[in-house]
N, CA, C and O atoms as CSV, one atom per row, in Angstrom:
chain,resi,resn,atom,element,x,y,z
A,1,MET,N,N,13.748,24.380,-6.620
A,1,MET,CA,C,12.715,23.366,-6.598
A,1,MET,C,C,13.355,22.024,-6.943
A,1,MET,O,O,14.205,21.947,-7.830
A,2,GLY,N,N,12.939,20.951,-6.230
A,2,GLY,CA,C,13.498,19.626,-6.440
A,2,GLY,C,C,13.144,19.047,-7.797
A,2,GLY,O,O,12.189,19.471,-8.447
A,3,ALA,N,N,13.931,18.077,-8.204
A,3,ALA,CA,C,13.715,17.415,-9.491
A,3,ALA,C,C,12.501,16.493,-9.422
A,3,ALA,O,O,12.185,15.933,-8.372
A,4,LEU,N,N,11.843,16.351,-10.538
A,4,LEU,CA,C,10.721,15.426,-10.654
A,4,LEU,C,C,11.269,14.007,-10.638
A,4,LEU,O,O,12.206,13.693,-11.372
A,5,GLN,N,N,10.681,13.141,-9.796
A,5,GLN,CA,C,11.153,11.762,-9.709
A,5,GLN,C,C,9.978,10.795,-9.664
A,5,GLN,O,O,8.893,11.125,-9.184
A,6,THR,N,N,10.221,9.600,-10.176
A,6,THR,CA,C,9.211,8.547,-10.149
A,6,THR,C,C,9.250,7.873,-8.782
A,6,THR,O,O,10.324,7.595,-8.248
A,7,ALA,N,N,8.078,7.615,-8.223
A,7,ALA,CA,C,7.974,6.978,-6.907
A,7,ALA,C,C,6.692,6.148,-6.875
A,7,ALA,O,O,5.977,6.046,-7.872
A,8,THR,N,N,6.418,5.560,-5.719
A,8,THR,CA,C,5.182,4.810,-5.510
A,8,THR,C,C,4.411,5.455,-4.374
A,8,THR,O,O,4.974,5.771,-3.325
A,9,LEU,N,N,3.123,5.646,-4.592
A,9,LEU,CA,C,2.218,6.108,-3.545
A,9,LEU,C,C,1.541,4.865,-2.977
A,9,LEU,O,O,0.833,4.152,-3.688
A,10,MET,N,N,1.764,4.616,-1.701
A,10,MET,CA,C,1.146,3.481,-1.024
A,10,MET,C,C,0.058,4.016,-0.112
A,10,MET,O,O,0.292,4.923,0.687
A,11,ARG,N,N,-1.130,3.450,-0.236
A,11,ARG,CA,C,-2.247,3.777,0.642
A,11,ARG,C,C,-2.614,2.519,1.409
A,11,ARG,O,O,-2.823,1.455,0.826
A,12,ILE,N,N,-2.689,2.658,2.720
A,12,ILE,CA,C,-2.999,1.531,3.592
A,12,ILE,C,C,-4.307,1.857,4.302
A,12,ILE,O,O,-4.396,2.857,5.015
A,13,PHE,N,N,-5.315,1.024,4.113
A,13,PHE,CA,C,-6.632,1.217,4.710
A,13,PHE,C,C,-6.816,0.216,5.842
A,13,PHE,O,O,-6.775,-0.993,5.614
A,14,VAL,N,N,-7.018,0.706,7.053
A,14,VAL,CA,C,-7.237,-0.150,8.214
A,14,VAL,C,C,-8.370,0.438,9.058
A,14,VAL,O,O,-8.911,1.498,8.742
A,15,ASP,N,N,-8.711,-0.257,10.120
A,15,ASP,CA,C,-9.753,0.161,11.054
A,15,ASP,C,C,-9.087,0.823,12.253
A,15,ASP,O,O,-8.083,0.316,12.753
A,16,GLU,N,N,-9.622,1.934,12.719
A,16,GLU,CA,C,-9.000,2.650,13.837
A,16,GLU,C,C,-8.917,1.819,15.109
A,16,GLU,O,O,-8.061,2.086,15.953
A,17,ASP,N,N,-9.775,0.824,15.273
A,17,ASP,CA,C,-9.803,0.017,16.489
A,17,ASP,C,C,-8.804,-1.143,16.482
A,17,ASP,O,O,-8.583,-1.763,17.522
A,18,GLU,N,N,-8.201,-1.447,15.338
A,18,GLU,CA,C,-7.277,-2.573,15.270
A,18,GLU,C,C,-5.998,-2.260,16.051
A,18,GLU,O,O,-5.531,-1.122,16.092
A,19,ARG,N,N,-5.458,-3.298,16.660
A,19,ARG,CA,C,-4.263,-3.165,17.499
A,19,ARG,C,C,-3.153,-4.064,16.972
A,19,ARG,O,O,-3.394,-5.080,16.319
A,20,TYR,N,N,-1.932,-3.649,17.281
A,20,TYR,CA,C,-0.748,-4.458,17.003
A,20,TYR,C,C,0.144,-4.339,18.234
A,20,TYR,O,O,0.665,-3.261,18.521
A,21,HIS,N,N,0.322,-5.433,18.956
A,21,HIS,CA,C,1.091,-5.431,20.204
A,21,HIS,C,C,0.619,-4.319,21.148
A,21,HIS,O,O,1.424,-3.536,21.652
A,22,LYS,N,N,-0.682,-4.263,21.374
A,22,LYS,CA,C,-1.329,-3.371,22.340
A,22,LYS,C,C,-1.319,-1.889,21.970
A,22,LYS,O,O,-1.743,-1.062,22.777
A,23,LYS,N,N,-0.854,-1.534,20.786
A,23,LYS,CA,C,-0.920,-0.130,20.371
A,23,LYS,C,C,-1.774,-0.042,19.108
A,23,LYS,O,O,-1.928,-1.035,18.398
A,24,PRO,N,N,-2.326,1.126,18.823
A,24,PRO,CA,C,-3.124,1.244,17.596
A,24,PRO,C,C,-2.311,0.794,16.382
A,24,PRO,O,O,-1.138,1.140,16.246
A,25,LEU,N,N,-2.946,0.023,15.509
A,25,LEU,CA,C,-2.266,-0.510,14.331
A,25,LEU,C,C,-1.667,0.603,13.487
A,25,LEU,O,O,-0.532,0.488,13.023
A,26,PHE,N,N,-2.425,1.687,13.283
A,26,PHE,CA,C,-1.901,2.758,12.441
A,26,PHE,C,C,-0.646,3.382,13.055
A,26,PHE,O,O,0.253,3.794,12.321
A,27,THR,N,N,-0.569,3.457,14.370
A,27,THR,CA,C,0.624,3.974,15.042
A,27,THR,C,C,1.799,3.019,14.848
A,27,THR,O,O,2.921,3.459,14.594
A,28,ALA,N,N,1.550,1.732,14.964
A,28,ALA,CA,C,2.603,0.727,14.765
A,28,ALA,C,C,3.136,0.775,13.333
A,28,ALA,O,O,4.337,0.629,13.109
A,29,ILE,N,N,2.239,0.979,12.367
A,29,ILE,CA,C,2.662,1.078,10.966
A,29,ILE,C,C,3.539,2.312,10.768
A,29,ILE,O,O,4.582,2.232,10.119
A,30,ILE,N,N,3.129,3.443,11.318
A,30,ILE,CA,C,3.926,4.668,11.219
A,30,ILE,C,C,5.303,4.446,11.845
A,30,ILE,O,O,6.309,4.896,11.297
A,31,ASP,N,N,5.355,3.757,12.986
A,31,ASP,CA,C,6.634,3.469,13.640
A,31,ASP,C,C,7.558,2.672,12.714
A,31,ASP,O,O,8.747,2.973,12.610
A,32,VAL,N,N,7.011,1.666,12.050
A,32,VAL,CA,C,7.809,0.839,11.131
A,32,VAL,C,C,8.336,1.685,9.977
A,32,VAL,O,O,9.510,1.587,9.621
A,33,LEU,N,N,7.482,2.508,9.396
A,33,LEU,CA,C,7.900,3.353,8.276
A,33,LEU,C,C,9.010,4.313,8.700
A,33,LEU,O,O,9.976,4.518,7.966
A,34,CYS,N,N,8.865,4.890,9.873
A,34,CYS,CA,C,9.870,5.810,10.392
A,34,CYS,C,C,11.195,5.087,10.644
A,34,CYS,O,O,12.259,5.579,10.269
A,35,GLU,N,N,11.121,3.920,11.280
A,35,GLU,CA,C,12.327,3.131,11.568
A,35,GLU,C,C,13.064,2.725,10.295
A,35,GLU,O,O,14.289,2.597,10.291
A,36,ARG,N,N,12.311,2.524,9.221
A,36,ARG,CA,C,12.918,2.096,7.954
A,36,ARG,C,C,13.385,3.267,7.093
A,36,ARG,O,O,13.823,3.070,5.960
A,37,GLY,N,N,13.293,4.483,7.629
A,37,GLY,CA,C,13.833,5.639,6.927
A,37,GLY,C,C,12.962,6.230,5.841
A,37,GLY,O,O,13.466,6.909,4.946
A,38,PHE,N,N,11.665,5.987,5.902
A,38,PHE,CA,C,10.770,6.603,4.932
A,38,PHE,C,C,10.768,8.119,5.147
A,38,PHE,O,O,10.942,8.596,6.269
A,39,GLY,N,N,10.571,8.863,4.068
A,39,GLY,CA,C,10.637,10.313,4.137
A,39,GLY,C,C,9.474,10.959,4.856
A,39,GLY,O,O,9.581,12.112,5.274
A,40,GLY,N,N,8.369,10.259,5.013
A,40,GLY,CA,C,7.202,10.803,5.696
A,40,GLY,C,C,5.981,9.960,5.412
A,40,GLY,O,O,5.959,9.169,4.470
A,41,ALA,N,N,4.978,10.136,6.228
A,41,ALA,CA,C,3.702,9.435,6.059
A,41,ALA,C,C,2.627,10.266,6.739
A,41,ALA,O,O,2.907,11.027,7.664
A,42,THR,N,N,1.403,10.114,6.276
A,42,THR,CA,C,0.276,10.848,6.844
A,42,THR,C,C,-0.834,9.878,7.188
A,42,THR,O,O,-1.150,8.982,6.404
A,43,VAL,N,N,-1.433,10.056,8.374
A,43,VAL,CA,C,-2.570,9.253,8.796
A,43,VAL,C,C,-3.808,10.138,8.723
A,43,VAL,O,O,-3.840,11.229,9.291
A,44,LEU,N,N,-4.823,9.655,8.019
A,44,LEU,CA,C,-6.080,10.372,7.870
A,44,LEU,C,C,-7.205,9.520,8.428
A,44,LEU,O,O,-7.299,8.331,8.123
A,45,LYS,N,N,-8.056,10.122,9.243
A,45,LYS,CA,C,-9.186,9.389,9.825
A,45,LYS,C,C,-10.437,9.710,9.021
A,45,LYS,O,O,-10.780,10.874,8.811
A,46,GLY,N,N,-11.109,8.660,8.577
A,46,GLY,CA,C,-12.333,8.836,7.812
A,46,GLY,C,C,-13.524,9.117,8.709
A,46,GLY,O,O,-13.520,8.783,9.894
A,47,ILE,N,N,-14.530,9.728,8.137
A,47,ILE,CA,C,-15.758,9.983,8.890
A,47,ILE,C,C,-16.842,8.968,8.566
A,47,ILE,O,O,-17.855,8.884,9.260
A,48,GLU,N,N,-16.621,8.196,7.505
A,48,GLU,CA,C,-17.584,7.169,7.147
A,48,GLU,C,C,-16.927,6.211,6.169
A,48,GLU,O,O,-16.084,6.611,5.366
A,49,GLY,N,N,-17.318,4.937,6.241
A,49,GLY,CA,C,-16.800,3.961,5.296
A,49,GLY,C,C,-17.301,2.567,5.610
A,49,GLY,O,O,-17.910,2.326,6.652
A,50,PHE,N,N,-17.031,1.648,4.684
A,50,PHE,CA,C,-17.333,0.237,4.915
A,50,PHE,C,C,-16.247,-0.582,4.249
A,50,PHE,O,O,-15.595,-0.131,3.307
A,51,GLY,N,N,-16.064,-1.786,4.748
A,51,GLY,CA,C,-15.028,-2.665,4.230
A,51,GLY,C,C,-15.602,-3.879,3.551
A,51,GLY,O,O,-16.742,-3.865,3.087
A,52,SER,N,N,-14.815,-4.927,3.493
A,52,SER,CA,C,-15.202,-6.130,2.756
A,52,SER,C,C,-16.417,-6.836,3.346
A,52,SER,O,O,-17.077,-7.614,2.657
A,53,HIS,N,N,-16.718,-6.569,4.625
A,53,HIS,CA,C,-17.879,-7.200,5.250
A,53,HIS,C,C,-19.160,-6.406,5.026
A,53,HIS,O,O,-20.238,-6.865,5.403
A,54,GLY,N,N,-19.064,-5.235,4.426
A,54,GLY,CA,C,-20.230,-4.433,4.110
A,54,GLY,C,C,-20.860,-3.730,5.298
A,54,GLY,O,O,-21.983,-3.236,5.193
A,55,VAL,N,N,-20.162,-3.674,6.430
A,55,VAL,CA,C,-20.692,-3.010,7.623
A,55,VAL,C,C,-20.328,-1.532,7.551
A,55,VAL,O,O,-19.153,-1.183,7.434
A,56,LEU,N,N,-21.336,-0.663,7.622
A,56,LEU,CA,C,-21.115,0.776,7.562
A,56,LEU,C,C,-20.649,1.293,8.914
A,56,LEU,O,O,-21.269,1.014,9.940
A,57,HIS,N,N,-19.562,2.044,8.913
A,57,HIS,CA,C,-19.054,2.718,10.110
A,57,HIS,C,C,-19.162,4.203,9.820
A,57,HIS,O,O,-18.647,4.691,8.814
A,58,SER,N,N,-19.837,4.918,10.710
A,58,SER,CA,C,-20.098,6.319,10.435
A,58,SER,C,C,-20.131,7.127,11.712
A,58,SER,O,O,-20.564,6.632,12.753
A,59,MET,N,N,-19.677,8.367,11.643
A,59,MET,CA,C,-19.761,9.268,12.785
A,59,MET,C,C,-21.199,9.693,13.036
A,59,MET,O,O,-21.516,10.147,14.135
A,60,ARG,N,N,-22.067,9.562,12.060
A,60,ARG,CA,C,-23.439,10.023,12.237
A,60,ARG,C,C,-24.316,9.018,12.979
A,60,ARG,O,O,-25.419,9.359,13.406
A,61,ILE,N,N,-23.839,7.783,13.136
A,61,ILE,CA,C,-24.639,6.770,13.820
A,61,ILE,C,C,-24.769,7.100,15.308
A,61,ILE,O,O,-25.871,7.111,15.856
A,62,ILE,N,N,-23.648,7.366,15.943
A,62,ILE,CA,C,-23.643,7.789,17.341
A,62,ILE,C,C,-22.547,8.834,17.509
A,62,ILE,O,O,-21.676,8.960,16.648
A,63,ASP,N,N,-22.580,9.563,18.576
A,63,ASP,CA,C,-21.602,10.629,18.786
A,63,ASP,C,C,-20.172,10.101,18.862
A,63,ASP,O,O,-19.263,10.691,18.279
A,64,VAL,N,N,-19.968,9.008,19.566
A,64,VAL,CA,C,-18.628,8.436,19.697
A,64,VAL,C,C,-18.595,7.171,18.841
A,64,VAL,O,O,-18.831,6.066,19.330
A,65,ALA,N,N,-18.300,7.355,17.560
A,65,ALA,CA,C,-18.287,6.223,16.638
A,65,ALA,C,C,-17.019,5.408,16.824
A,65,ALA,O,O,-15.950,5.946,17.109
A,66,ALA,N,N,-17.159,4.107,16.658
A,66,ALA,CA,C,-16.005,3.209,16.750
A,66,ALA,C,C,-15.779,2.557,15.397
A,66,ALA,O,O,-16.693,2.451,14.580
A,67,GLY,N,N,-14.572,2.130,15.182
A,67,GLY,CA,C,-14.262,1.374,13.976
A,67,GLY,C,C,-14.218,2.201,12.715
A,67,GLY,O,O,-14.425,1.668,11.625
A,68,LEU,N,N,-13.952,3.497,12.830
A,68,LEU,CA,C,-13.898,4.337,11.637
A,68,LEU,C,C,-12.672,3.987,10.798
A,68,LEU,O,O,-11.670,3.499,11.319
A,69,PRO,N,N,-12.763,4.241,9.494
A,69,PRO,CA,C,-11.635,3.928,8.628
A,69,PRO,C,C,-10.459,4.875,8.863
A,69,PRO,O,O,-10.635,6.057,9.157
A,70,VAL,N,N,-9.258,4.318,8.725
A,70,VAL,CA,C,-8.031,5.100,8.822
A,70,VAL,C,C,-7.233,4.827,7.554
A,70,VAL,O,O,-7.103,3.681,7.123
A,71,LEU,N,N,-6.702,5.886,6.963
A,71,LEU,CA,C,-5.899,5.793,5.752
A,71,LEU,C,C,-4.501,6.316,6.055
A,71,LEU,O,O,-4.339,7.419,6.576
A,72,ILE,N,N,-3.504,5.520,5.725
A,72,ILE,CA,C,-2.106,5.935,5.865
A,72,ILE,C,C,-1.563,6.092,4.447
A,72,ILE,O,O,-1.625,5.161,3.644
A,73,GLU,N,N,-1.035,7.270,4.148
A,73,GLU,CA,C,-0.471,7.528,2.827
A,73,GLU,C,C,1.015,7.795,2.948
A,73,GLU,O,O,1.466,8.500,3.851
A,74,VAL,N,N,1.766,7.219,2.022
A,74,VAL,CA,C,3.211,7.430,1.995
A,74,VAL,C,C,3.687,7.356,0.545
A,74,VAL,O,O,3.317,6.447,-0.198
A,75,ALA,N,N,4.503,8.315,0.160
A,75,ALA,CA,C,5.127,8.322,-1.165
A,75,ALA,C,C,6.617,8.063,-0.966
A,75,ALA,O,O,7.287,8.758,-0.202
A,76,GLU,N,N,7.116,7.054,-1.665
A,76,GLU,CA,C,8.515,6.657,-1.448
A,76,GLU,C,C,9.007,5.900,-2.672
A,76,GLU,O,O,8.236,5.620,-3.589
A,77,SER,N,N,10.283,5.573,-2.682
A,77,SER,CA,C,10.867,4.806,-3.789
A,77,SER,C,C,10.220,3.425,-3.877
A,77,SER,O,O,9.768,2.858,-2.882
A,78,ASP,N,N,10.195,2.911,-5.092
A,78,ASP,CA,C,9.619,1.577,-5.314
A,78,ASP,C,C,10.295,0.526,-4.447
A,78,ASP,O,O,9.624,-0.343,-3.889
A,79,ASP,N,N,11.614,0.595,-4.328
A,79,ASP,CA,C,12.361,-0.407,-3.559
A,79,ASP,C,C,11.963,-0.411,-2.083
A,79,ASP,O,O,11.743,-1.473,-1.502
A,80,LYS,N,N,11.871,0.775,-1.476
A,80,LYS,CA,C,11.494,0.841,-0.060
A,80,LYS,C,C,10.080,0.324,0.160
A,80,LYS,O,O,9.817,-0.392,1.126
A,81,ILE,N,N,9.177,0.686,-0.733
A,81,ILE,CA,C,7.787,0.203,-0.621
A,81,ILE,C,C,7.765,-1.314,-0.734
A,81,ILE,O,O,7.154,-1.993,0.090
A,82,ARG,N,N,8.420,-1.835,-1.736
A,82,ARG,CA,C,8.443,-3.292,-1.963
A,82,ARG,C,C,9.034,-4.026,-0.755
A,82,ARG,O,O,8.550,-5.094,-0.381
A,83,ASP,N,N,10.066,-3.461,-0.152
A,83,ASP,CA,C,10.724,-4.104,0.987
A,83,ASP,C,C,9.871,-4.128,2.255
A,83,ASP,O,O,10.005,-5.047,3.063
A,84,VAL,N,N,8.996,-3.138,2.447
A,84,VAL,CA,C,8.211,-3.069,3.685
A,84,VAL,C,C,6.899,-3.861,3.601
A,84,VAL,O,O,6.307,-4.172,4.635
A,85,ILE,N,N,6.449,-4.181,2.422
A,85,ILE,CA,C,5.144,-4.856,2.278
A,85,ILE,C,C,5.066,-6.187,3.032
A,85,ILE,O,O,4.033,-6.438,3.654
A,86,PRO,N,N,6.077,-7.056,3.024
A,86,PRO,CA,C,5.961,-8.291,3.814
A,86,PRO,C,C,5.740,-8.025,5.307
A,86,PRO,O,O,4.971,-8.738,5.952
A,87,THR,N,N,6.396,-7.024,5.851
A,87,THR,CA,C,6.188,-6.669,7.265
A,87,THR,C,C,4.769,-6.186,7.490
A,87,THR,O,O,4.134,-6.572,8.471
A,88,LEU,N,N,4.262,-5.348,6.599
A,88,LEU,CA,C,2.889,-4.846,6.733
A,88,LEU,C,C,1.879,-5.985,6.648
A,88,LEU,O,O,0.884,-5.988,7.372
A,89,ARG,N,N,2.130,-6.949,5.770
A,89,ARG,CA,C,1.217,-8.095,5.642
A,89,ARG,C,C,1.132,-8.879,6.940
A,89,ARG,O,O,0.072,-9.398,7.287
A,90,GLU,N,N,2.247,-8.967,7.661
A,90,GLU,CA,C,2.246,-9.654,8.955
A,90,GLU,C,C,1.504,-8.851,10.021
A,90,GLU,O,O,0.890,-9.428,10.918
A,91,MET,N,N,1.558,-7.536,9.925
A,91,MET,CA,C,0.964,-6.672,10.943
A,91,MET,C,C,-0.544,-6.479,10.772
A,91,MET,O,O,-1.267,-6.347,11.759
A,92,ILE,N,N,-1.015,-6.464,9.535
A,92,ILE,CA,C,-2.398,-6.091,9.234
A,92,ILE,C,C,-3.254,-7.342,9.105
A,92,ILE,O,O,-3.085,-8.107,8.155
A,93,PRO,N,N,-4.189,-7.568,10.058
A,93,PRO,CA,C,-5.028,-8.768,9.991
A,93,PRO,C,C,-6.056,-8.694,8.857
A,93,PRO,O,O,-6.389,-9.706,8.240
A,94,GLU,N,N,-6.545,-7.499,8.599
A,94,GLU,CA,C,-7.544,-7.302,7.551
A,94,GLU,C,C,-7.478,-5.850,7.116
A,94,GLU,O,O,-7.511,-4.950,7.954
A,95,GLY,N,N,-7.387,-5.616,5.836
A,95,GLY,CA,C,-7.299,-4.258,5.336
A,95,GLY,C,C,-7.019,-4.274,3.855
A,95,GLY,O,O,-7.275,-5.263,3.168
A,96,LEU,N,N,-6.491,-3.172,3.372
A,96,LEU,CA,C,-6.225,-3.038,1.941
A,96,LEU,C,C,-4.994,-2.156,1.771
A,96,LEU,O,O,-4.846,-1.139,2.448
A,97,ILE,N,N,-4.120,-2.558,0.864
A,97,ILE,CA,C,-2.982,-1.730,0.479
A,97,ILE,C,C,-3.083,-1.509,-1.020
A,97,ILE,O,O,-3.211,-2.462,-1.789
A,98,THR,N,N,-3.023,-0.241,-1.435
A,98,THR,CA,C,-2.992,0.065,-2.864
A,98,THR,C,C,-1.660,0.715,-3.186
A,98,THR,O,O,-1.080,1.422,-2.362
A,99,LEU,N,N,-1.188,0.463,-4.392
A,99,LEU,CA,C,0.070,1.023,-4.874
A,99,LEU,C,C,-0.185,1.712,-6.200
A,99,LEU,O,O,-0.883,1.191,-7.070
A,100,GLU,N,N,0.396,2.891,-6.332
A,100,GLU,CA,C,0.195,3.676,-7.547
A,100,GLU,C,C,1.519,4.342,-7.920
A,100,GLU,O,O,2.156,4.979,-7.082
A,101,ARG,N,N,1.923,4.194,-9.161
A,101,ARG,CA,C,3.138,4.863,-9.625
A,101,ARG,C,C,2.816,6.343,-9.796
A,101,ARG,O,O,1.817,6.711,-10.413
A,102,ILE,N,N,3.686,7.184,-9.234
A,102,ILE,CA,C,3.462,8.625,-9.274
A,102,ILE,C,C,4.730,9.363,-9.699
A,102,ILE,O,O,5.823,8.799,-9.717
A,103,GLN,N,N,4.555,10.618,-10.033
A,103,GLN,CA,C,5.660,11.548,-10.217
A,103,GLN,C,C,5.604,12.498,-9.033
A,103,GLN,O,O,4.547,13.061,-8.745
A,104,MET,N,N,6.717,12.686,-8.345
A,104,MET,CA,C,6.699,13.591,-7.197
A,104,MET,C,C,7.886,14.553,-7.282
A,104,MET,O,O,8.921,14.263,-7.883
A,105,ARG,N,N,7.687,15.693,-6.662
A,105,ARG,CA,C,8.704,16.714,-6.597
A,105,ARG,C,C,8.800,17.162,-5.150
A,105,ARG,O,O,7.816,17.642,-4.586
A,106,LEU,N,N,9.965,17.014,-4.539
A,106,LEU,CA,C,10.170,17.452,-3.169
A,106,LEU,C,C,10.386,18.964,-3.171
A,106,LEU,O,O,11.220,19.483,-3.913
A,107,LEU,N,N,9.632,19.649,-2.341
A,107,LEU,CA,C,9.702,21.104,-2.259
A,107,LEU,C,C,10.374,21.512,-0.961
A,107,LEU,O,O,10.132,20.920,0.091
A,108,SER,N,N,11.210,22.517,-1.044
A,108,SER,CA,C,11.900,23.005,0.147
A,108,SER,C,C,12.244,24.474,-0.052
A,108,SER,O,O,12.706,24.864,-1.124
A,109,LYS,N,N,12.026,25.278,0.960
A,109,LYS,CA,C,12.393,26.695,0.885
A,109,LYS,C,C,13.893,26.872,0.927
A,109,LYS,O,O,14.419,27.902,0.503
A,110,ASN,N,N,14.593,25.853,1.445
A,110,ASN,CA,C,16.057,25.912,1.565
A,110,ASN,C,C,16.782,25.501,0.287
A,110,ASN,O,O,17.992,25.690,0.169
A,111,ALA,N,N,16.053,24.945,-0.657
A,111,ALA,CA,C,16.706,24.443,-1.886
A,111,ALA,C,C,16.928,25.542,-2.902
A,111,ALA,O,O,17.463,25.286,-3.981
């Protein structure tokens, strides 16, 4: 089992409909994280939420809901997180990034 290490959990909240250079914003963010050598990231699609404008986006309003919340989570070293934030600020027109200090343990069957 891997050693316990201190890291940062970054959560990025965006809208599924937002674009960056003609591709979904969340996909563009994942591409940047991958290119910068992050160990992994997960994209989660919300079923309901509202942002700073107070507009509710929900799957229950209509069958094909638009503008649902998307959450990107990544746990990585403080330095890598700090280095990528300026790029994310340029990419994200409106959203939220939260940072939380965590303890993580990398698990592997091969270790």
